[in-house]
N, CA, C and O atoms as CSV, one atom per row, in Angstrom:
chain,resi,resn,atom,element,x,y,z
A,1,MET,N,N,-60.656,-38.835,-40.758
A,1,MET,CA,C,-60.082,-38.052,-39.675
A,1,MET,C,C,-59.879,-36.629,-40.192
A,1,MET,O,O,-59.323,-36.426,-41.271
A,2,ASN,N,N,-60.334,-35.651,-39.416
A,2,ASN,CA,C,-60.169,-34.268,-39.857
A,2,ASN,C,C,-58.727,-33.796,-39.657
A,2,ASN,O,O,-57.919,-34.475,-39.023
A,3,THR,N,N,-58.429,-32.642,-40.201
A,3,THR,CA,C,-57.055,-32.124,-40.191
A,3,THR,C,C,-56.528,-31.924,-38.774
A,3,THR,O,O,-55.397,-32.309,-38.478
A,4,LEU,N,N,-57.327,-31.329,-37.901
A,4,LEU,CA,C,-56.873,-31.095,-36.527
A,4,LEU,C,C,-56.582,-32.418,-35.819
A,4,LEU,O,O,-55.554,-32.554,-35.155
A,5,ALA,N,N,-57.467,-33.374,-35.957
A,5,ALA,CA,C,-57.258,-34.683,-35.321
A,5,ALA,C,C,-55.993,-35.340,-35.858
A,5,ALA,O,O,-55.233,-35.940,-35.097
A,6,ARG,N,N,-55.766,-35.234,-37.146
A,6,ARG,CA,C,-54.572,-35.823,-37.761
A,6,ARG,C,C,-53.304,-35.156,-37.212
A,6,ARG,O,O,-52.326,-35.834,-36.900
A,7,LEU,N,N,-53.329,-33.820,-37.097
A,7,LEU,CA,C,-52.166,-33.099,-36.562
A,7,LEU,C,C,-51.909,-33.464,-35.098
A,7,LEU,O,O,-50.765,-33.673,-34.695
A,8,LEU,N,N,-52.974,-33.538,-34.314
A,8,LEU,CA,C,-52.816,-33.909,-32.905
A,8,LEU,C,C,-52.281,-35.330,-32.764
A,8,LEU,O,O,-51.435,-35.597,-31.911
A,9,ALA,N,N,-52.771,-36.231,-33.593
A,9,ALA,CA,C,-52.284,-37.619,-33.561
A,9,ALA,C,C,-50.799,-37.664,-33.887
A,9,ALA,O,O,-50.040,-38.382,-33.236
A,10,ARG,N,N,-50.385,-36.910,-34.882
A,10,ARG,CA,C,-48.956,-36.886,-35.246
A,10,ARG,C,C,-48.105,-36.347,-34.105
A,10,ARG,O,O,-47.031,-36.878,-33.824
A,11,GLN,N,N,-48.580,-35.293,-33.446
A,11,GLN,CA,C,-47.822,-34.721,-32.333
A,11,GLN,C,C,-47.731,-35.698,-31.164
A,11,GLN,O,O,-46.681,-35.828,-30.535
A,12,LEU,N,N,-48.828,-36.377,-30.881
A,12,LEU,CA,C,-48.817,-37.348,-29.791
A,12,LEU,C,C,-47.907,-38.527,-30.116
A,12,LEU,O,O,-47.190,-39.017,-29.243
A,13,LEU,N,N,-47.932,-38.980,-31.353
A,13,LEU,CA,C,-47.031,-40.067,-31.765
A,13,LEU,C,C,-45.572,-39.628,-31.663
A,13,LEU,O,O,-44.711,-40.414,-31.268
A,14,ALA,N,N,-45.295,-38.374,-32.019
A,14,ALA,CA,C,-43.926,-37.854,-31.899
A,14,ALA,C,C,-43.503,-37.807,-30.424
A,14,ALA,O,O,-42.369,-38.148,-30.089
A,15,ALA,N,N,-44.413,-37.388,-29.558
A,15,ALA,CA,C,-44.105,-37.356,-28.123
A,15,ALA,C,C,-43.818,-38.767,-27.607
A,15,ALA,O,O,-42.921,-38.962,-26.786
A,16,LEU,N,N,-44.578,-39.742,-28.088
A,16,LEU,CA,C,-44.348,-41.123,-27.653
A,16,LEU,C,C,-43.029,-41.674,-28.189
A,16,LEU,O,O,-42.439,-42.562,-27.573
A,17,ARG,N,N,-42.564,-41.167,-29.316
A,17,ARG,CA,C,-41.228,-41.572,-29.790
A,17,ARG,C,C,-40.160,-41.083,-28.811
A,17,ARG,O,O,-39.166,-41.769,-28.573
A,18,THR,N,N,-40.372,-39.902,-28.251
A,18,THR,CA,C,-39.443,-39.387,-27.246
A,18,THR,C,C,-39.496,-40.245,-25.984
A,18,THR,O,O,-38.460,-40.554,-25.395
A,19,VAL,N,N,-40.696,-40.627,-25.573
A,19,VAL,CA,C,-40.838,-41.516,-24.412
A,19,VAL,C,C,-40.129,-42.838,-24.689
A,19,VAL,O,O,-39.442,-43.369,-23.816
A,20,GLN,N,N,-40.292,-43.367,-25.892
A,20,GLN,CA,C,-39.622,-44.623,-26.255
A,20,GLN,C,C,-38.109,-44.471,-26.161
A,20,GLN,O,O,-37.430,-45.355,-25.638
A,21,PHE,N,N,-37.580,-43.373,-26.656
A,21,PHE,CA,C,-36.140,-43.127,-26.574
A,21,PHE,C,C,-35.688,-43.140,-25.111
A,21,PHE,O,O,-34.660,-43.729,-24.777
A,22,CYS,N,N,-36.458,-42.491,-24.252
A,22,CYS,CA,C,-36.107,-42.446,-22.826
A,22,CYS,C,C,-36.163,-43.834,-22.193
A,22,CYS,O,O,-35.289,-44.196,-21.404
A,23,ILE,N,N,-37.193,-44.613,-22.540
A,23,ILE,CA,C,-37.311,-45.975,-22.002
A,23,ILE,C,C,-36.111,-46.808,-22.430
A,23,ILE,O,O,-35.496,-47.491,-21.612
A,24,GLU,N,N,-35.788,-46.748,-23.697
A,24,GLU,CA,C,-34.708,-47.581,-24.239
A,24,GLU,C,C,-33.328,-47.151,-23.770
A,24,GLU,O,O,-32.405,-47.965,-23.738
A,25,ASN,N,N,-33.174,-45.877,-23.405
A,25,ASN,CA,C,-31.847,-45.374,-23.068
A,25,ASN,C,C,-31.629,-45.083,-21.587
A,25,ASN,O,O,-30.540,-44.665,-21.194
A,26,CYS,N,N,-32.634,-45.296,-20.775
A,26,CYS,CA,C,-32.446,-45.130,-19.334
A,26,CYS,C,C,-31.510,-46.242,-18.854
A,26,CYS,O,O,-31.765,-47.414,-19.130
A,27,PRO,N,N,-30.442,-45.901,-18.148
A,27,PRO,CA,C,-29.539,-46.950,-17.654
A,27,PRO,C,C,-30.275,-47.921,-16.727
A,27,PRO,O,O,-31.148,-47.518,-15.959
A,28,ASP,N,N,-29.918,-49.183,-16.810
A,28,ASP,CA,C,-30.538,-50.208,-15.963
A,28,ASP,C,C,-30.443,-49.839,-14.484
A,28,ASP,O,O,-31.358,-50.113,-13.707
A,29,THR,N,N,-29.335,-49.218,-14.107
A,29,THR,CA,C,-29.130,-48.861,-12.701
A,29,THR,C,C,-30.083,-47.764,-12.234
A,29,THR,O,O,-30.267,-47.575,-11.032
A,30,GLU,N,N,-30.684,-47.047,-13.164
A,30,GLU,CA,C,-31.578,-45.936,-12.819
A,30,GLU,C,C,-33.055,-46.275,-12.982
A,30,GLU,O,O,-33.908,-45.567,-12.447
A,31,TRP,N,N,-33.372,-47.338,-13.708
A,31,TRP,CA,C,-34.758,-47.647,-14.089
A,31,TRP,C,C,-35.697,-47.735,-12.883
A,31,TRP,O,O,-36.807,-47.205,-12.928
A,32,GLN,N,N,-35.267,-48.396,-11.812
A,32,GLN,CA,C,-36.134,-48.578,-10.638
A,32,GLN,C,C,-35.679,-47.743,-9.435
A,32,GLN,O,O,-36.211,-47.901,-8.336
A,33,GLN,N,N,-34.713,-46.871,-9.635
A,33,GLN,CA,C,-34.182,-46.076,-8.529
A,33,GLN,C,C,-35.074,-44.888,-8.202
A,33,GLN,O,O,-35.606,-44.224,-9.092
A,34,ASP,N,N,-35.225,-44.636,-6.912
A,34,ASP,CA,C,-35.941,-43.462,-6.436
A,34,ASP,C,C,-35.001,-42.267,-6.583
A,34,ASP,O,O,-33.847,-42.317,-6.157
A,35,HIS,N,N,-35.500,-41.210,-7.181
A,35,HIS,CA,C,-34.679,-40.018,-7.410
A,35,HIS,C,C,-35.211,-38.834,-6.609
A,35,HIS,O,O,-35.182,-37.698,-7.081
A,36,GLY,N,N,-35.689,-39.098,-5.416
A,36,GLY,CA,C,-36.231,-38.032,-4.592
A,36,GLY,C,C,-37.723,-37.856,-4.790
A,36,GLY,O,O,-38.391,-37.214,-3.978
A,37,ASP,N,N,-38.242,-38.415,-5.851
A,37,ASP,CA,C,-39.684,-38.385,-6.045
A,37,ASP,C,C,-40.180,-39.789,-6.387
A,37,ASP,O,O,-40.653,-40.507,-5.506
A,38,TYR,N,N,-40.077,-40.186,-7.649
A,38,TYR,CA,C,-40.551,-41.512,-8.052
A,38,TYR,C,C,-39.518,-42.201,-8.926
A,38,TYR,O,O,-38.762,-41.538,-9.637
A,39,PRO,N,N,-39.481,-43.523,-8.879
A,39,PRO,CA,C,-38.612,-44.254,-9.806
A,39,PRO,C,C,-39.028,-43.974,-11.251
A,39,PRO,O,O,-40.200,-43.725,-11.535
A,40,PHE,N,N,-38.068,-44.017,-12.140
A,40,PHE,CA,C,-38.314,-43.713,-13.548
A,40,PHE,C,C,-39.411,-44.601,-14.120
A,40,PHE,O,O,-40.233,-44.132,-14.907
A,41,SER,N,N,-39.438,-45.876,-13.739
A,41,SER,CA,C,-40.455,-46.785,-14.288
A,41,SER,C,C,-41.865,-46.328,-13.925
A,41,SER,O,O,-42.791,-46.501,-14.718
A,42,GLN,N,N,-42.042,-45.744,-12.734
A,42,GLN,CA,C,-43.364,-45.249,-12.348
A,42,GLN,C,C,-43.751,-44.012,-13.152
A,42,GLN,O,O,-44.914,-43.842,-13.517
A,43,VAL,N,N,-42.789,-43.163,-13.423
A,43,VAL,CA,C,-43.061,-41.962,-14.220
A,43,VAL,C,C,-43.469,-42.359,-15.636
A,43,VAL,O,O,-44.416,-41.806,-16.194
A,44,VAL,N,N,-42.754,-43.314,-16.209
A,44,VAL,CA,C,-43.083,-43.799,-17.556
A,44,VAL,C,C,-44.471,-44.427,-17.559
A,44,VAL,O,O,-45.285,-44.125,-18.431
A,45,PHE,N,N,-44.749,-45.298,-16.590
A,45,PHE,CA,C,-46.059,-45.946,-16.533
A,45,PHE,C,C,-47.166,-44.908,-16.395
A,45,PHE,O,O,-48.188,-45.003,-17.075
A,46,HIS,N,N,-46.980,-43.928,-15.532
A,46,HIS,CA,C,-47.971,-42.870,-15.332
A,46,HIS,C,C,-48.248,-42.136,-16.650
A,46,HIS,O,O,-49.400,-41.869,-16.990
A,47,THR,N,N,-47.196,-41.820,-17.374
A,47,THR,CA,C,-47.333,-41.147,-18.672
A,47,THR,C,C,-48.153,-41.991,-19.638
A,47,THR,O,O,-49.065,-41.485,-20.291
A,48,LEU,N,N,-47.830,-43.267,-19.727
A,48,LEU,CA,C,-48.537,-44.159,-20.647
A,48,LEU,C,C,-49.966,-44.424,-20.180
A,48,LEU,O,O,-50.889,-44.472,-20.992
A,49,PHE,N,N,-50.144,-44.594,-18.884
A,49,PHE,CA,C,-51.470,-44.866,-18.328
A,49,PHE,C,C,-52.436,-43.742,-18.685
A,49,PHE,O,O,-53.547,-43.996,-19.151
A,50,TYR,N,N,-52.013,-42.506,-18.466
A,50,TYR,CA,C,-52.921,-41.392,-18.736
A,50,TYR,C,C,-53.014,-41.054,-20.218
A,50,TYR,O,O,-54.014,-40.481,-20.651
A,51,THR,N,N,-52.016,-41.389,-20.994
A,51,THR,CA,C,-52.162,-41.291,-22.450
A,51,THR,C,C,-53.269,-42.238,-22.882
A,51,THR,O,O,-54.168,-41.853,-23.630
A,52,ASP,N,N,-53.204,-43.462,-22.415
A,52,ASP,CA,C,-54.206,-44.482,-22.712
A,52,ASP,C,C,-55.588,-44.033,-22.225
A,52,ASP,O,O,-56.565,-44.105,-22.970
A,53,PHE,N,N,-55.665,-43.575,-20.989
A,53,PHE,CA,C,-56.941,-43.183,-20.388
A,53,PHE,C,C,-57.599,-42.037,-21.152
A,53,PHE,O,O,-58.787,-42.107,-21.467
A,54,TYR,N,N,-56.844,-40.987,-21.450
A,54,TYR,CA,C,-57.434,-39.808,-22.086
A,54,TYR,C,C,-57.726,-39.999,-23.568
A,54,TYR,O,O,-58.366,-39.148,-24.186
A,55,LEU,N,N,-57.272,-41.090,-24.139
A,55,LEU,CA,C,-57.658,-41.418,-25.514
A,55,LEU,C,C,-59.025,-42.108,-25.552
A,55,LEU,O,O,-59.565,-42.371,-26.626
A,56,GLY,N,N,-59.567,-42.392,-24.390
A,56,GLY,CA,C,-60.879,-43.032,-24.300
A,56,GLY,C,C,-61.927,-42.045,-23.829
A,56,GLY,O,O,-61.690,-40.840,-23.746
A,57,ARG,N,N,-63.087,-42.587,-23.525
A,57,ARG,CA,C,-64.209,-41.737,-23.139
A,57,ARG,C,C,-64.700,-41.975,-21.717
A,57,ARG,O,O,-65.382,-41.120,-21.150
A,58,ASP,N,N,-64.365,-43.120,-21.134
A,58,ASP,CA,C,-64.934,-43.456,-19.833
A,58,ASP,C,C,-64.065,-44.499,-19.131
A,58,ASP,O,O,-63.282,-45.200,-19.772
A,59,THR,N,N,-64.210,-44.589,-17.827
A,59,THR,CA,C,-63.408,-45.503,-17.019
A,59,THR,C,C,-63.719,-46.974,-17.285
A,59,THR,O,O,-62.804,-47.792,-17.369
A,60,ILE,N,N,-64.985,-47.314,-17.418
A,60,ILE,CA,C,-65.348,-48.730,-17.565
A,60,ILE,C,C,-64.788,-49.334,-18.851
A,60,ILE,O,O,-64.140,-50.378,-18.787
A,61,PRO,N,N,-65.012,-48.717,-20.026
A,61,PRO,CA,C,-64.404,-49.302,-21.233
A,61,PRO,C,C,-62.871,-49.320,-21.157
A,61,PRO,O,O,-62.225,-50.213,-21.704
A,62,PHE,N,N,-62.305,-48.330,-20.477
A,62,PHE,CA,C,-60.854,-48.266,-20.306
A,62,PHE,C,C,-60.348,-49.518,-19.601
A,62,PHE,O,O,-59.374,-50.130,-20.039
A,63,LYS,N,N,-60.995,-49.894,-18.528
A,63,LYS,CA,C,-60.579,-51.061,-17.746
A,63,LYS,C,C,-60.879,-52.379,-18.449
A,63,LYS,O,O,-60.312,-53.413,-18.097
A,64,GLN,N,N,-61.766,-52.349,-19.438
A,64,GLN,CA,C,-62.155,-53.575,-20.133
A,64,GLN,C,C,-61.426,-53.769,-21.461
A,64,GLN,O,O,-61.765,-54.674,-22.224
A,65,GLN,N,N,-60.439,-52.936,-21.743
A,65,GLN,CA,C,-59.661,-53.108,-22.967
A,65,GLN,C,C,-58.930,-54.452,-22.925
A,65,GLN,O,O,-58.528,-54.919,-21.859
A,66,VAL,N,N,-58.770,-55.049,-24.066
A,66,VAL,CA,C,-58.077,-56.342,-24.150
A,66,VAL,C,C,-56.691,-56.243,-23.515
A,66,VAL,O,O,-56.288,-57.138,-22.773
A,67,PHE,N,N,-55.963,-55.172,-23.797
A,67,PHE,CA,C,-54.616,-55.014,-23.241
A,67,PHE,C,C,-54.647,-55.059,-21.714
A,67,PHE,O,O,-53.788,-55.687,-21.095
A,68,HIS,N,N,-55.620,-54.405,-21.110
A,68,HIS,CA,C,-55.727,-54.382,-19.646
A,68,HIS,C,C,-56.124,-55.749,-19.104
A,68,HIS,O,O,-55.605,-56.193,-18.079
A,69,LEU,N,N,-57.034,-56.407,-19.788
A,69,LEU,CA,C,-57.461,-57.739,-19.343
A,69,LEU,C,C,-56.316,-58.744,-19.448
A,69,LEU,O,O,-56.189,-59.636,-18.610
A,70,GLU,N,N,-55.488,-58.597,-20.474
A,70,GLU,CA,C,-54.331,-59.486,-20.638
A,70,GLU,C,C,-53.240,-59.214,-19.609
A,70,GLU,O,O,-52.381,-60.065,-19.379
A,71,HIS,N,N,-53.266,-58.044,-18.992
A,71,HIS,CA,C,-52.235,-57.652,-18.017
A,71,HIS,C,C,-52.861,-57.296,-16.669
A,71,HIS,O,O,-52.438,-56.347,-16.009
A,72,GLN,N,N,-53.860,-58.059,-16.273
A,72,GLN,CA,C,-54.548,-57.783,-15.005
A,72,GLN,C,C,-53.605,-57.807,-13.815
A,72,GLN,O,O,-53.821,-57.087,-12.840
A,73,GLN,N,N,-52.567,-58.621,-13.880
A,73,GLN,CA,C,-51.624,-58.691,-12.763
A,73,GLN,C,C,-50.877,-57.377,-12.588
A,73,GLN,O,O,-50.356,-57.103,-11.507
A,74,ILE,N,N,-50.816,-56.567,-13.625
A,74,ILE,CA,C,-50.146,-55.266,-13.534
A,74,ILE,C,C,-51.147,-54.170,-13.176
A,74,ILE,O,O,-50.878,-53.343,-12.305
A,75,PHE,N,N,-52.290,-54.163,-13.842
A,75,PHE,CA,C,-53.282,-53.111,-13.602
A,75,PHE,C,C,-54.099,-53.351,-12.335
A,75,PHE,O,O,-54.652,-52.404,-11.776
A,76,LYS,N,N,-54.183,-54.564,-11.884
A,76,LYS,CA,C,-54.981,-55.085,-10.764
A,76,LYS,C,C,-55.914,-54.083,-10.092
A,76,LYS,O,O,-57.113,-54.106,-10.372
A,77,ASP,N,N,-55.428,-53.216,-9.227
A,77,ASP,CA,C,-56.320,-52.325,-8.476
A,77,ASP,C,C,-56.342,-50.893,-9.024
A,77,ASP,O,O,-56.961,-50.014,-8.424
A,78,TYR,N,N,-55.685,-50.657,-10.134
A,78,TYR,CA,C,-55.664,-49.325,-10.762
A,78,TYR,C,C,-55.244,-48.247,-9.764
A,78,TYR,O,O,-55.930,-47.239,-9.595
A,79,GLU,N,N,-54.107,-48.477,-9.109
A,79,GLU,CA,C,-53.634,-47.517,-8.113
A,79,GLU,C,C,-53.389,-46.136,-8.719
A,79,GLU,O,O,-53.418,-45.138,-8.000
A,80,GLU,N,N,-53.151,-46.064,-10.014
A,80,GLU,CA,C,-52.934,-44.772,-10.662
A,80,GLU,C,C,-54.172,-43.878,-10.565
A,80,GLU,O,O,-54.061,-42.654,-10.623
A,81,MET,N,N,-55.341,-44.484,-10.419
A,81,MET,CA,C,-56.581,-43.709,-10.370
A,81,MET,C,C,-56.963,-43.323,-8.942
A,81,MET,O,O,-57.912,-42.565,-8.741
A,82,ALA,N,N,-56.250,-43.825,-7.971
A,82,ALA,CA,C,-56.551,-43.529,-6.569
A,82,ALA,C,C,-55.666,-42.388,-6.079
A,82,ALA,O,O,-54.606,-42.118,-6.645
A,83,ASP,N,N,-56.107,-41.739,-5.042
A,83,ASP,CA,C,-55.344,-40.639,-4.459
A,83,ASP,C,C,-54.370,-41.202,-3.422
A,83,ASP,O,O,-54.461,-40.921,-2.227
A,84,VAL,N,N,-53.436,-42.007,-3.930
A,84,VAL,CA,C,-52.412,-42.627,-3.084
A,84,VAL,C,C,-51.073,-42.561,-3.816
A,84,VAL,O,O,-51.028,-42.430,-5.039
A,85,LEU,N,N,-50.007,-42.650,-3.067
A,85,LEU,CA,C,-48.692,-42.692,-3.699
A,85,LEU,C,C,-48.519,-44.041,-4.389
A,85,LEU,O,O,-48.863,-45.074,-3.815
A,86,PRO,N,N,-47.993,-44.047,-5.607
A,86,PRO,CA,C,-47.803,-45.319,-6.311
A,86,PRO,C,C,-46.737,-46.174,-5.630
A,86,PRO,O,O,-45.758,-45.663,-5.086
A,87,THR,N,N,-46.953,-47.483,-5.673
A,87,THR,CA,C,-45.990,-48.402,-5.063
A,87,THR,C,C,-45.449,-49.418,-6.056
A,87,THR,O,O,-44.364,-49.964,-5.857
A,88,GLU,N,N,-46.190,-49.673,-7.116
A,88,GLU,CA,C,-45.781,-50.683,-8.097
A,88,GLU,C,C,-44.578,-50.202,-8.905
A,88,GLU,O,O,-44.413,-49.008,-9.156
A,89,LEU,N,N,-43.746,-51.157,-9.303
A,89,LEU,CA,C,-42.642,-50.891,-10.223
A,89,LEU,C,C,-42.928,-51.667,-11.500
A,89,LEU,O,O,-43.608,-52.692,-11.467
A,90,TYR,N,N,-42.417,-51.186,-12.617
A,90,TYR,CA,C,-42.765,-51.751,-13.921
A,90,TYR,C,C,-41.508,-52.085,-14.707
A,90,TYR,O,O,-40.515,-51.359,-14.657
A,91,SER,N,N,-41.566,-53.183,-15.426
A,91,SER,CA,C,-40.408,-53.581,-16.230
A,91,SER,C,C,-40.323,-52.719,-17.485
A,91,SER,O,O,-41.327,-52.203,-17.975
A,92,ARG,N,N,-39.138,-52.582,-17.977
A,92,ARG,CA,C,-38.898,-51.853,-19.219
A,92,ARG,C,C,-39.675,-52.514,-20.360
A,92,ARG,O,O,-40.275,-51.833,-21.193
A,93,GLU,N,N,-39.654,-53.852,-20.387
A,93,GLU,CA,C,-40.328,-54.595,-21.456
A,93,GLU,C,C,-41.827,-54.315,-21.457
A,93,GLU,O,O,-42.424,-54.097,-22.511
A,94,PHE,N,N,-42.434,-54.321,-20.264
A,94,PHE,CA,C,-43.865,-54.028,-20.196
A,94,PHE,C,C,-44.141,-52.604,-20.657
A,94,PHE,O,O,-45.098,-52.369,-21.395
A,95,CYS,N,N,-43.319,-51.656,-20.236
A,95,CYS,CA,C,-43.538,-50.259,-20.630
A,95,CYS,C,C,-43.450,-50.098,-22.146
A,95,CYS,O,O,-44.219,-49.335,-22.729
A,96,LEU,N,N,-42.533,-50.797,-22.783
A,96,LEU,CA,C,-42.450,-50.742,-24.251
A,96,LEU,C,C,-43.688,-51.367,-24.889
A,96,LEU,O,O,-44.178,-50.882,-25.909
A,97,GLU,N,N,-44.188,-52.435,-24.291
A,97,GLU,CA,C,-45.410,-53.059,-24.804
A,97,GLU,C,C,-46.603,-52.111,-24.632
A,97,GLU,O,O,-47.436,-51.984,-25.529
A,98,TYR,N,N,-46.675,-51.457,-23.490
A,98,TYR,CA,C,-47.765,-50.507,-23.226
A,98,TYR,C,C,-47.674,-49.324,-24.188
A,98,TYR,O,O,-48.692,-48.826,-24.668
A,99,LEU,N,N,-46.471,-48.885,-24.462
A,99,LEU,CA,C,-46.261,-47.814,-25.433
A,99,LEU,C,C,-46.827,-48.222,-26.795
A,99,LEU,O,O,-47.477,-47.418,-27.463
A,100,GLY,N,N,-46.585,-49.451,-27.203
A,100,GLY,CA,C,-47.135,-49.957,-28.461
A,100,GLY,C,C,-48.651,-49.944,-28.456
A,100,GLY,O,O,-49.278,-49.611,-29.461
A,101,HIS,N,N,-49.243,-50.307,-27.325
A,101,HIS,CA,C,-50.706,-50.257,-27.193
A,101,HIS,C,C,-51.203,-48.824,-27.381
A,101,HIS,O,O,-52.178,-48.590,-28.094
A,102,CYS,N,N,-50.532,-47.872,-26.742
A,102,CYS,CA,C,-50.942,-46.467,-26.856
A,102,CYS,C,C,-50.820,-45.974,-28.296
A,102,CYS,O,O,-51.697,-45.264,-28.788
A,103,ARG,N,N,-49.750,-46.346,-28.960
A,103,ARG,CA,C,-49.593,-45.957,-30.370
A,103,ARG,C,C,-50.744,-46.495,-31.218
A,103,ARG,O,O,-51.318,-45.769,-32.030
A,104,SER,N,N,-51.073,-47.756,-31.026
A,104,SER,CA,C,-52.174,-48.364,-31.783
A,104,SER,C,C,-53.484,-47.646,-31.500
A,104,SER,O,O,-54.286,-47.421,-32.407
A,105,LYS,N,N,-53.695,-47.294,-30.259
A,105,LYS,CA,C,-54.939,-46.623,-29.874
A,105,LYS,C,C,-55.032,-45.239,-30.518
A,105,LYS,O,O,-56.110,-44.827,-30.946
A,106,ILE,N,N,-53.919,-44.528,-30.588
A,106,ILE,CA,C,-53.907,-43.216,-31.244
A,106,ILE,C,C,-54.342,-43.361,-32.690
A,106,ILE,O,O,-55.136,-42.561,-33.185
A,107,LYS,N,N,-53.839,-44.351,-33.353
A,107,LYS,CA,C,-54.167,-44.557,-34.770
A,107,LYS,C,C,-55.630,-44.949,-34.962
A,107,LYS,O,O,-56.218,-44.662,-36.005
A,108,GLU,N,N,-56.223,-45.606,-33.956
A,108,GLU,CA,C,-57.635,-45.992,-34.033
A,108,GLU,C,C,-58.560,-44.815,-33.750
A,108,GLU,O,O,-59.629,-44.693,-34.349
A,109,VAL,N,N,-58.139,-43.956,-32.833
A,109,VAL,CA,C,-58.976,-42.821,-32.430
A,109,VAL,C,C,-58.876,-41.765,-33.495
A,109,VAL,O,O,-59.498,-40.709,-33.378
């Protein structure tokens, strides 16, 4: 891995530590609450989804990742990729698991 890639990976991992802190410390009463725009769980999922997506090269391999295949009930129609308002809500536990997937992917890329 070249120096620039290593520095970018470190910065992205640091950003994900901040996301993890937010996931772990968001009050239960706020996790699924609409705050005038989107529930916190949707914002977290969106952040992780596009972190995952942009670490890849194409849509098809993205959808065929083991993590996505193991969680088809969550990714099902990939509403994040459509020009529609999101409707799904996500558990804190799943978001932490997805965060772990993104961290692993950063280290592989």
